[in-house]
ZASEDO-446986 format. One line per field, with one value per residue: residue in one letter; chain; x, y negated, z of N, C-alpha, C in turn. Coordinates in nm, 4 decimals, decimal comma. Each point is the difference from the previous one (the first is absolute). Example, Ala and Ser with C-alpha at 12.3 -4.5 7.8 and 13.67 -1.06 7.14 Angstrom:
REM residues 2
type c(A/S)
mol c(A/A)
n.u c(1,3190/-0,0350)
n.v c(0,5690/-0,1050)
n.w c(0,7800/-0,0720)
ca.u c(-0,0890/0,0820)
ca.v c(-0,1190/-0,1190)
ca.w c(0,0000/0,0060)
c.u c(0,0900/-0,0770)
c.v c(-0,1200/-0,1090)
c.w c(0,0000/0,0730)
***
This chain:
REM residues 200
type c(X/X/X/X/X/X/X/X/X/X/X/X/X/X/X/X/X/X/X/X/X/X/X/X/X/X/X/X/X/X/X/X/X/X/X/X/X/X/X/X/X/X/X/X/X/X/X/X/X/X/X/X/X/X/X/X/X/X/X/X/X/X/X/X/X/X/X/X/X/X/X/X/X/X/X/X/X/X/X/X/X/X/X/X/X/X/X/X/X/X/X/X/X/X/X/X/X/X/X/X/X/X/X/X/X/X/X/X/X/X/X/X/X/X/X/X/X/X/X/X/X/X/X/X/X/X/X/X/X/X/X/X/X/X/X/X/X/X/X/X/X/X/X/X/X/X/X/X/X/X/X/X/X/X/X/X/X/X/X/X/X/X/X/X/X/X/X/X/X/X/X/X/X/X/X/X/X/X/X/X/X/X/X/X/X/X/X/X/X/X/X/X/X/X/X/X/X/X/X/X)
mol c(A/A/A/A/A/A/A/A/A/A/A/A/A/A/A/A/A/A/A/A/A/A/A/A/A/A/A/A/A/A/A/A/A/A/A/A/A/A/A/A/A/A/A/A/A/A/A/A/A/A/A/A/A/A/A/A/A/A/A/A/A/A/A/A/A/A/A/A/A/A/A/A/A/A/A/A/A/A/A/A/A/A/A/A/A/A/A/A/A/A/A/A/A/A/A/A/A/A/A/A/A/A/A/A/A/A/A/A/A/A/A/A/A/A/A/A/A/A/A/A/A/A/A/A/A/A/A/A/A/A/A/A/A/A/A/A/A/A/A/A/A/A/A/A/A/A/A/A/A/A/A/A/A/A/A/A/A/A/A/A/A/A/A/A/A/A/A/A/A/A/A/A/A/A/A/A/A/A/A/A/A/A/A/A/A/A/A/A/A/A/A/A/A/A/A/A/A/A/A/A)
n.u c(9,7362/-0,0599/-0,0429/0,1371/0,0848/-0,0941/0,0106/0,1081/-0,0048/-0,1033/0,0956/0,0932/-0,1070/0,1467/-0,0721/-0,0386/0,0004/-0,0558/-0,0653/-0,0389/-0,0030/-0,0700/-0,0626/0,0217/-0,0791/-0,0917/-0,0517/-0,0278/-0,0552/-0,0357/-0,0289/0,0065/-0,0770/-0,0512/0,0389/-0,0144/0,0868/-0,0616/-0,1341/-0,0909/0,0158/0,0651/0,1175/0,0381/0,0056/0,0354/0,1248/-0,0087/0,0024/0,1206/0,0761/-0,0307/-0,0346/0,0798/0,0328/-0,0763/0,0993/0,1151/0,0026/-0,0525/0,0921/-0,0894/0,0687/0,0783/-0,0454/0,0540/-0,0688/-0,1344/0,0755/0,0164/-0,1536/-0,0674/0,0161/-0,0885/-0,1487/0,0156/0,0253/-0,0959/-0,0373/0,0202/0,0246/-0,0758/0,0861/-0,0963/0,1004/-0,0426/-0,0655/0,1677/0,0351/-0,0814/0,0626/0,1430/-0,0460/-0,0694/0,1364/0,0687/-0,0674/-0,0161/0,0920/-0,0131/0,1106/0,0842/0,0869/0,0601/0,0347/-0,1349/-0,0493/0,0289/-0,0365/-0,1017/0,0277/0,0379/-0,1030/-0,0722/0,0816/-0,0164/-0,1599/0,0184/0,0412/-0,1072/-0,0349/-0,0473/0,0972/0,0785/-0,0314/-0,0418/0,1215/0,0832/-0,0749/-0,0529/0,1067/0,0224/-0,0850/0,0143/0,1120/-0,0853/-0,0390/0,1212/0,0745/-0,0408/0,0101/0,1454/-0,0263/-0,0689/0,0104/-0,0895/0,0894/0,0346/-0,0598/-0,1230/0,0492/0,0610/-0,1094/-0,1103/0,0551/0,0147/-0,1281/-0,0189/0,1245/-0,0573/-0,1089/0,0077/0,0678/-0,1515/-0,0376/0,0976/-0,1083/0,1029/-0,0147/-0,0623/0,1245/0,0862/-0,0571/-0,0361/0,1045/-0,0110/-0,0663/0,0684/0,1341/-0,0026/-0,0158/0,0345/0,0040/0,1093/0,0664/0,0471/0,0168/-0,0441/0,0590/0,0155/-0,0220/0,0342/-0,1178/0,0118/-0,0134/-0,0438/0,0662/0,0275/-0,0521/0,0193)
n.v c(-9,5552/0,1376/0,0251/-0,0291/0,1506/0,0858/-0,0911/-0,0794/0,1697/-0,0021/-0,0435/0,0484/0,0972/0,0316/0,0397/0,1158/-0,0895/-0,0926/0,0909/0,1138/-0,1136/-0,0913/0,1382/-0,0026/-0,1454/0,0420/0,1436/-0,0682/-0,1167/0,1060/0,0388/-0,1409/-0,0477/0,1700/-0,0804/-0,0833/-0,0425/-0,1636/0,0593/-0,0832/0,0162/-0,1568/-0,0248/0,0761/-0,1176/-0,0946/0,0593/0,0541/-0,1190/-0,0720/0,0967/-0,0247/-0,1583/0,0374/0,0881/-0,0363/-0,1183/0,0754/0,0124/-0,1330/0,0117/0,0557/0,0975/-0,0058/0,1456/-0,0119/-0,1485/0,0274/0,0870/-0,0781/-0,0491/0,1234/0,0289/-0,1116/0,0247/0,1343/-0,0810/-0,0851/0,0886/0,0742/-0,1257/-0,0172/0,0923/0,0637/0,1338/0,0497/-0,1193/-0,0133/0,1241/-0,0520/-0,1007/0,0698/0,0751/-0,0982/-0,0817/0,1140/0,0189/-0,1548/0,0686/0,0620/0,1105/-0,0927/0,1030/-0,0997/-0,1530/-0,0654/0,0878/-0,0575/-0,1063/0,0710/0,0926/-0,1589/-0,0285/0,1512/0,0087/-0,1057/-0,0021/0,0750/-0,0662/-0,0652/0,1162/0,0367/-0,1089/0,0119/0,1028/-0,0453/-0,0773/0,0526/0,0344/-0,0953/-0,0121/0,1507/-0,0022/-0,0801/0,0591/0,1550/-0,0790/-0,0374/0,1576/0,0193/-0,1114/0,0679/0,1289/-0,0994/-0,0394/-0,0049/-0,0798/0,0535/-0,1076/0,0528/0,0423/-0,0850/-0,0896/0,0909/0,0042/-0,1463/-0,0252/0,0433/-0,0296/-0,0941/0,0785/0,0359/-0,0846/-0,0087/0,0924/-0,0474/0,0349/0,0204/0,1091/0,0570/-0,0445/0,0219/0,1167/-0,0636/-0,0642/-0,0014/0,0649/-0,0786/0,0245/0,1446/0,0103/-0,0490/0,1207/0,0410/0,0412/0,1489/-0,0931/0,0326/0,1171/0,0351/-0,0718/-0,0002/-0,0114/-0,0805/-0,0947/-0,0009/-0,1177/0,0889/-0,0052/-0,1401)
n.w c(11,7375/-0,0011/0,1170/0,0493/-0,0219/0,0719/0,1040/-0,0345/-0,0209/0,0667/0,0313/-0,0812/0,0753/0,0300/0,1199/-0,1200/-0,1201/0,0722/0,0819/-0,1212/-0,0681/0,1053/0,0452/-0,0666/-0,0034/0,1103/-0,0694/-0,1115/0,0795/0,0702/-0,1446/-0,0525/0,1219/-0,0175/-0,1352/0,0421/-0,0058/0,0398/0,0163/0,0214/0,1932/-0,0432/-0,0583/0,0760/0,1213/-0,0819/0,0136/0,0890/-0,0163/-0,0875/0,0736/0,1557/0,0210/-0,0706/0,0692/0,0859/-0,0879/-0,0687/0,1428/-0,0312/-0,1083/-0,0578/-0,0908/0,1542/-0,0952/-0,1350/0,0258/0,0845/-0,0950/-0,1372/0,0523/0,0145/-0,1410/-0,0785/0,0200/-0,0528/-0,1119/-0,0188/0,0325/-0,1364/-0,0798/0,0526/-0,0385/-0,0670/0,0021/0,0948/0,0390/-0,0285/0,1114/0,1517/0,0308/0,0074/0,0920/0,0562/-0,0306/0,0484/0,1181/-0,0022/-0,0388/0,0856/-0,0705/0,0617/-0,0281/0,1063/-0,0539/0,0034/-0,0488/-0,0777/0,0225/0,0149/-0,0905/-0,0427/0,0680/-0,0370/-0,1217/-0,0258/0,0187/-0,1026/-0,0610/0,0235/-0,0390/-0,1135/-0,0832/-0,0655/0,0677/0,0774/0,0209/-0,0851/0,0872/0,0842/-0,0018/0,0335/0,1429/0,0622/-0,0150/0,0685/0,0955/0,0138/-0,0103/0,0708/0,0725/-0,0393/-0,0366/0,0264/-0,1458/0,0385/-0,0046/0,0798/0,0281/0,0315/-0,1148/-0,0658/0,1471/-0,0001/-0,1364/-0,0200/0,0918/-0,1181/-0,0917/0,0526/0,0150/-0,0939/0,0168/0,0621/-0,0884/-0,1057/-0,0772/0,0092/-0,0747/0,1732/0,0636/-0,0985/0,0472/0,1206/0,0117/-0,0485/0,0381/0,0986/-0,0745/-0,0170/0,0878/-0,0435/-0,0638/0,1238/-0,0694/-0,0223/-0,0221/0,1315/-0,0920/0,1015/-0,0389/0,1097/0,0211/0,1618/-0,0918/0,0956/0,0129/-0,0387/0,1289/0,0669)
ca.u c(0,0910/-0,0843/-0,1384/0,0246/-0,0326/-0,1288/-0,0411/0,0727/-0,0697/-0,1898/-0,0444/-0,0087/-0,1218/0,0062/0,0389/0,0400/0,0825/0,1216/0,0547/0,0742/0,1186/0,0880/0,0558/0,1371/0,1321/0,0433/0,0974/0,0954/0,0965/-0,0139/0,1361/0,1097/0,0503/0,0286/0,1356/0,0694/0,1164/-0,0134/-0,1457/-0,0012/-0,0923/-0,1479/-0,0958/-0,0664/-0,1650/-0,1301/-0,0263/-0,0995/-0,1799/-0,0296/0,0224/-0,0513/-0,1247/-0,0082/-0,0367/-0,0997/-0,1056/0,0196/-0,0580/-0,1372/-0,0671/0,0192/0,0674/0,1128/0,0728/0,1174/0,0424/-0,0254/0,1182/0,1392/0,0017/0,0362/0,1460/0,1028/-0,0141/0,1265/0,1273/-0,0367/-0,0132/0,1311/0,0436/-0,0172/0,0352/-0,1303/-0,0304/-0,0991/-0,0921/-0,0238/-0,0351/-0,1807/-0,0756/0,0391/-0,0880/-0,1330/-0,0296/-0,0235/-0,1274/-0,1020/0,0850/0,0065/-0,0685/0,0088/0,1567/0,0796/0,1378/0,0034/0,0300/0,1559/0,0319/-0,0699/0,1000/0,1029/-0,0339/-0,0236/0,1253/0,0467/-0,0269/0,0691/0,1084/0,0734/-0,0183/-0,0255/0,1163/-0,0007/-0,1038/-0,1283/0,0391/0,0086/-0,1206/-0,0756/0,0604/-0,0356/-0,1597/0,0211/0,0792/-0,0833/-0,1002/0,0436/0,0140/-0,1496/-0,0104/0,0959/0,0138/-0,0062/0,0955/-0,0081/0,0886/-0,1009/0,1342/-0,0215/-0,0023/0,1452/0,0187/-0,0200/0,1376/0,1629/-0,0359/0,0026/0,1215/0,0504/-0,0726/0,0893/0,1220/0,0282/0,0096/0,1455/-0,0227/0,0513/-0,0123/-0,1103/-0,0040/0,0328/-0,1288/-0,1107/0,0677/0,0218/-0,1756/-0,0456/0,0595/-0,1174/-0,1469/0,0432/0,0505/0,1539/0,0279/0,0919/0,1318/0,1130/0,0567/0,0677/-0,0282/-0,1385/-0,0408/-0,0863/-0,0152/-0,1483/-0,0475/-0,0567/-0,1541/-0,0759)
ca.v c(-0,0624/0,0288/-0,1339/-0,1757/0,0169/-0,0060/-0,1323/0,0000/0,0143/-0,0626/-0,1490/0,0097/0,0449/0,1593/0,0720/0,0700/0,0271/-0,0951/0,0484/0,1062/-0,0941/-0,0523/0,1155/0,0318/-0,0800/0,0067/0,0774/-0,0171/-0,0297/0,1134/0,0837/-0,0731/-0,0193/0,0553/0,0789/-0,1178/0,0507/0,0273/-0,0946/-0,0301/0,0529/-0,0867/0,0550/0,0996/0,0244/-0,0962/0,1108/0,1074/-0,0209/-0,0517/0,1263/0,0776/-0,0326/0,0577/0,1159/-0,0359/-0,0726/0,1245/0,1006/-0,0226/-0,0154/0,0632/-0,0462/-0,0470/0,0729/-0,0165/-0,0716/0,0469/0,1099/-0,0823/-0,0787/0,1022/0,0140/-0,1555/-0,0161/0,0655/-0,0422/-0,0766/0,0042/0,0427/-0,1280/-0,0466/0,1330/0,1091/0,0788/0,0820/-0,0811/-0,0072/0,1284/0,0073/-0,0869/0,0749/0,0812/-0,0842/-0,0111/0,1467/-0,0048/-0,0871/0,0207/0,1559/0,0300/-0,0753/-0,0419/-0,0931/-0,0266/-0,0428/0,1386/0,0075/-0,0829/0,0671/0,0613/-0,0538/-0,0170/0,0735/0,0495/-0,1322/0,0401/0,1258/-0,0611/-0,0473/0,0597/0,1723/0,0767/0,0176/0,1021/-0,0547/-0,1532/0,0900/0,0677/-0,1113/-0,0188/0,0554/-0,0196/-0,1474/0,0113/0,0260/-0,0938/-0,0963/0,0723/0,0265/-0,0808/-0,1036/0,0592/-0,1351/-0,0921/-0,1534/-0,0416/-0,0106/-0,0512/0,0626/0,1221/-0,0144/-0,0099/0,1111/0,0639/-0,0152/0,0897/0,1943/-0,0054/-0,0036/0,1111/0,1459/-0,0460/0,0300/0,1259/0,0481/0,0501/-0,1556/0,0330/-0,0420/-0,1455/-0,0389/-0,0024/-0,0761/-0,1461/0,0119/-0,0160/-0,1683/-0,0642/0,0146/-0,0578/-0,1473/-0,0292/-0,0076/0,0981/0,0390/-0,0697/-0,0255/0,1382/0,0300/-0,1489/-0,0443/-0,1862/0,0103/-0,1503/0,0018/-0,1110/0,0439/0,0860/-0,0596)
ca.w c(-0,0883/-0,0902/0,0210/-0,0694/-0,1396/-0,0462/-0,0112/-0,1097/-0,1435/0,0080/-0,0230/-0,0979/-0,0881/-0,0525/0,0847/0,0131/-0,1063/0,0456/0,0844/-0,0289/-0,0804/0,1106/0,0236/-0,1157/0,0151/0,1357/-0,0425/-0,0571/0,0639/0,1192/-0,0905/-0,0116/0,1223/0,0440/-0,0856/0,0280/0,0411/0,1705/0,0496/0,1314/0,0675/-0,0258/-0,1593/-0,0006/-0,0022/-0,0684/-0,1435/0,0665/-0,0030/-0,1982/-0,0510/0,0705/-0,0948/-0,1374/-0,0104/0,0682/-0,1355/-0,0793/0,0070/-0,0043/-0,1344/-0,1463/-0,0754/0,0007/0,1424/-0,0153/0,0724/0,1064/0,0249/0,0050/0,0817/0,1361/-0,0368/0,0714/0,1453/0,0845/-0,0264/0,1495/0,1142/0,0288/0,0394/0,1527/0,0605/0,0412/-0,1506/0,0286/-0,0483/-0,1897/-0,0383/0,0051/-0,1371/-0,0811/-0,0446/-0,0585/-0,1514/-0,0813/0,0234/-0,1005/-0,1605/-0,0279/-0,1314/-0,1281/0,0569/-0,1067/0,0692/0,1317/0,0399/-0,0080/0,1062/0,1188/0,0200/0,0066/0,1473/0,0984/0,0412/0,1167/0,1280/0,1096/-0,0211/0,1661/0,1151/-0,0051/-0,0931/-0,1154/-0,0922/-0,0007/-0,0627/-0,0963/-0,0517/-0,0482/-0,0986/-0,0982/-0,0471/-0,0770/-0,0947/-0,1400/-0,0019/-0,0949/-0,1540/-0,0901/-0,0043/-0,0574/-0,1502/-0,0707/-0,0054/0,0418/0,0890/0,1495/0,1346/0,0882/-0,0001/-0,0127/0,0944/0,0583/-0,0580/0,1206/0,1552/-0,0065/0,0226/0,1127/0,1036/-0,0766/0,0410/0,1561/0,0335/-0,0861/-0,1027/-0,0782/-0,1065/0,0127/0,0229/-0,1239/-0,1166/0,0453/-0,0250/-0,1091/-0,0348/-0,0057/-0,1171/-0,1201/0,0634/-0,0497/-0,1338/-0,0344/-0,0759/0,0289/-0,0679/0,0793/0,0426/0,1071/0,0879/0,1193/0,0643/0,0540/0,0121/0,0242/-0,0455/-0,1434/-0,0192/0,0692)
c.u c(-0,1187/-0,1108/0,0254/-0,0147/-0,1219/-0,0767/0,0595/-0,0669/-0,1407/0,0895/0,0221/-0,1245/0,0232/0,0670/0,0826/0,1696/0,1174/0,0378/0,1222/0,1316/0,0900/0,0518/0,1005/0,1306/0,0717/0,0356/0,1752/0,1386/0,0486/0,1262/0,0918/0,1036/0,0508/0,0900/0,1126/0,1719/0,0304/-0,1230/0,0518/-0,1393/-0,1709/-0,0508/0,0056/-0,1454/-0,0688/-0,0123/-0,0758/-0,1298/-0,0808/-0,0518/-0,1455/-0,1462/0,0060/-0,0517/-0,1491/-0,1266/-0,0083/-0,1199/-0,1464/-0,0736/0,0285/0,0974/0,1095/0,1141/0,1567/0,0709/0,0377/0,0927/0,1109/0,0200/0,0863/0,1786/0,1060/0,0017/0,0997/0,1260/0,0777/0,0153/0,1566/0,1038/-0,0399/0,0383/-0,0857/-0,0138/-0,1235/-0,1324/0,0088/-0,0100/-0,0829/-0,0575/0,0216/-0,0879/-0,1093/-0,0182/0,0057/-0,1105/-0,0828/0,0782/-0,0880/-0,1132/0,0448/0,1353/0,0380/0,1192/-0,0452/0,0134/0,1662/0,0757/-0,0359/0,1232/0,1443/-0,0051/0,0692/0,1627/0,0934/0,0011/0,0791/0,1620/0,0285/-0,0262/0,0053/0,0748/0,0157/-0,0821/-0,1517/-0,0190/0,0016/-0,1244/-0,0656/0,0892/-0,0619/-0,1264/0,0152/0,0542/-0,1011/-0,0992/0,0526/0,0274/-0,2016/-0,0294/0,0151/-0,0155/-0,1203/0,1129/-0,0124/0,0934/-0,0992/0,0945/-0,0311/0,0221/0,1728/0,0672/0,0034/0,1525/0,0583/0,0065/0,0301/0,1199/0,0862/-0,0134/0,1288/0,1239/0,0467/-0,0116/0,1145/-0,0735/0,0676/-0,0237/-0,1979/-0,0787/0,0591/-0,1318/-0,0848/0,0454/-0,0312/-0,1428/-0,0693/0,0109/-0,0987/-0,1359/-0,0089/0,0528/0,1270/-0,0235/0,1422/0,1414/0,0608/-0,0060/0,0499/0,0115/-0,1405/0,0276/-0,0359/-0,0556/-0,1657/-0,0679/-0,0060/-0,1626/-0,0472/-0,0914)
c.v c(0,0439/-0,1202/-0,0972/0,0360/0,0004/-0,1338/-0,0425/0,0085/-0,0399/-0,1302/-0,0125/0,0112/0,1357/0,0729/0,1374/0,0122/-0,1235/0,0699/0,0744/-0,0823/-0,0234/0,1034/0,0688/-0,1220/0,0321/0,1259/-0,0097/-0,1024/0,0652/0,0729/-0,0546/-0,0037/0,1116/0,0653/-0,0927/0,0361/-0,0022/-0,0762/-0,0696/0,0668/-0,0449/0,0522/0,1662/0,0333/-0,0474/0,1327/0,1109/-0,0762/-0,0030/0,1633/0,0745/-0,0446/0,0035/0,1483/-0,0373/0,0098/0,1356/0,1029/-0,0251/-0,0290/0,1438/-0,0067/-0,0065/0,0908/-0,0010/-0,1278/0,0298/0,1055/-0,0911/-0,1182/0,0435/0,0521/-0,1228/-0,0007/0,0768/-0,0087/-0,1253/0,0801/0,1106/-0,0785/-0,0469/0,1071/0,0432/0,0813/0,0786/-0,0626/-0,0029/0,1274/0,0414/-0,0726/0,0352/0,1076/0,0146/-0,0310/0,0959/0,0274/-0,0416/0,0382/0,1268/0,0216/-0,1028/-0,0932/-0,1343/-0,0229/-0,0069/0,1342/0,0583/-0,0929/-0,0076/0,1352/-0,0187/-0,0882/0,0914/0,0517/-0,1192/0,0745/0,1446/-0,0484/-0,0558/0,0906/0,1765/0,0841/-0,0239/0,1439/-0,0849/-0,1095/0,1117/0,0579/-0,1257/-0,0962/0,1126/-0,0675/-0,1529/0,0397/0,0490/-0,0672/-0,1351/0,0052/-0,0034/-0,1117/-0,1462/0,0638/-0,1129/-0,0679/-0,1386/-0,0756/-0,0648/-0,0537/0,0725/0,1317/-0,0213/-0,0182/0,1342/0,0908/-0,0199/-0,0111/0,1413/-0,0332/-0,0615/0,0570/0,1035/-0,0847/0,0031/0,1130/0,0678/0,0420/-0,0799/0,0305/-0,0621/-0,1468/-0,0571/0,0305/-0,0519/-0,1325/0,0717/0,0162/-0,1124/-0,0704/0,0331/-0,0569/-0,1455/-0,0584/0,0205/0,1489/0,0712/-0,0456/-0,0264/0,1084/-0,0117/-0,1392/-0,0081/-0,1157/0,0433/-0,1418/-0,0067/-0,1305/0,0619/0,0634/-0,0423/-0,1020)
c.w c(-0,0926/-0,0438/-0,1065/-0,1857/-0,0606/0,0209/-0,1098/-0,1233/0,0353/-0,0332/-0,1430/-0,1209/-0,0775/0,0857/-0,0013/-0,0740/0,0833/0,1743/-0,0486/-0,0437/0,1272/0,0729/-0,0921/0,0322/0,1705/0,0190/-0,0675/0,1006/0,0991/-0,0428/-0,0016/0,1430/0,0486/-0,0549/0,0174/0,0918/0,1462/0,0236/0,1594/0,0318/-0,0587/-0,1205/-0,0084/0,0706/-0,0667/-0,1669/0,0786/0,0302/-0,0837/-0,0621/0,0233/-0,0821/-0,1452/0,0357/0,0389/-0,0760/-0,1142/0,0387/0,0427/-0,1536/-0,0430/-0,0750/0,0217/0,1242/-0,0358/0,0609/0,1475/0,0446/0,0469/0,1028/0,1461/0,0047/0,0628/0,1701/0,0791/-0,0426/0,1249/0,1147/0,0573/0,0105/0,1358/0,1016/0,0814/-0,0936/0,0696/-0,0872/-0,2003/-0,0431/-0,0655/-0,1863/-0,1588/-0,0100/-0,0221/-0,1267/-0,0949/0,0023/-0,1135/-0,1190/-0,0383/-0,1142/-0,1414/0,0343/-0,1371/0,0829/0,1667/0,1259/0,0270/0,0826/0,1531/0,0393/0,0202/0,1464/0,0824/-0,0153/0,0594/0,1766/-0,0250/0,0295/0,1494/0,1259/-0,0148/-0,0794/-0,1323/-0,0821/-0,0206/-0,1077/-0,1600/-0,0604/-0,0488/-0,1182/-0,1460/-0,1022/-0,0928/-0,1478/-0,1107/-0,0627/-0,1093/-0,1213/-0,0427/-0,0356/-0,1134/-0,1323/-0,0825/-0,0495/-0,0025/0,1384/0,1229/0,1430/0,1417/-0,0023/0,0384/0,1112/0,0898/-0,0114/0,0624/0,1265/0,0287/-0,0179/0,1277/0,1042/-0,0400/0,0456/0,1590/0,0379/-0,0376/-0,0938/-0,1762/-0,1361/-0,0697/-0,0466/-0,1132/-0,1305/0,0465/-0,0490/-0,1830/-0,0601/0,0615/-0,0849/-0,1023/0,0267/-0,0099/-0,1275/-0,0696/-0,0492/0,0708/-0,0844/0,1209/0,0794/0,1317/0,0848/0,0779/0,0666/0,0946/0,0618/0,0157/-0,1222/-0,1539/-0,0478/0,1122/-0,0575)
***
């Protein structure tokens, strides 16, 4: 897959820029597949291939560390959906290593993957620690007033995971922050939404 992306880029005459653009498309397709309600094994295999190819492309070019880390998180999400939590944890850890010193939404998403992995085996204690880390990063990332769908998705996922560990107040706060991240302000005091379509 990575070779095909590179070949396509070279054929267009702009190898670096086109390879990165194609890798972004492959990564987004994989993210959408991993977040689908019930992807098939074939779709997950394709998503794994695309996310792996994207990670290879991003690792080869300078200035794409953020995209490289995000592709590792997407690949971790695909692995988690495929039933391989150990590989998902390894990939999320690798994404955090790539993002070392520059926390952002990608680092928060890596912590969310680690929380999901913990919920599959280690229990709520480890999951809550990862959720706390993700929340701290997201709070710093959402200090800007600009609406941001990616941040909103992360807040919504954080709310979903708080619900799984039984932290209802934190769940409500995370959902409220998800709404605020896309420009909906506190006119909905007390209202909580779990509609994932709001931020997809």
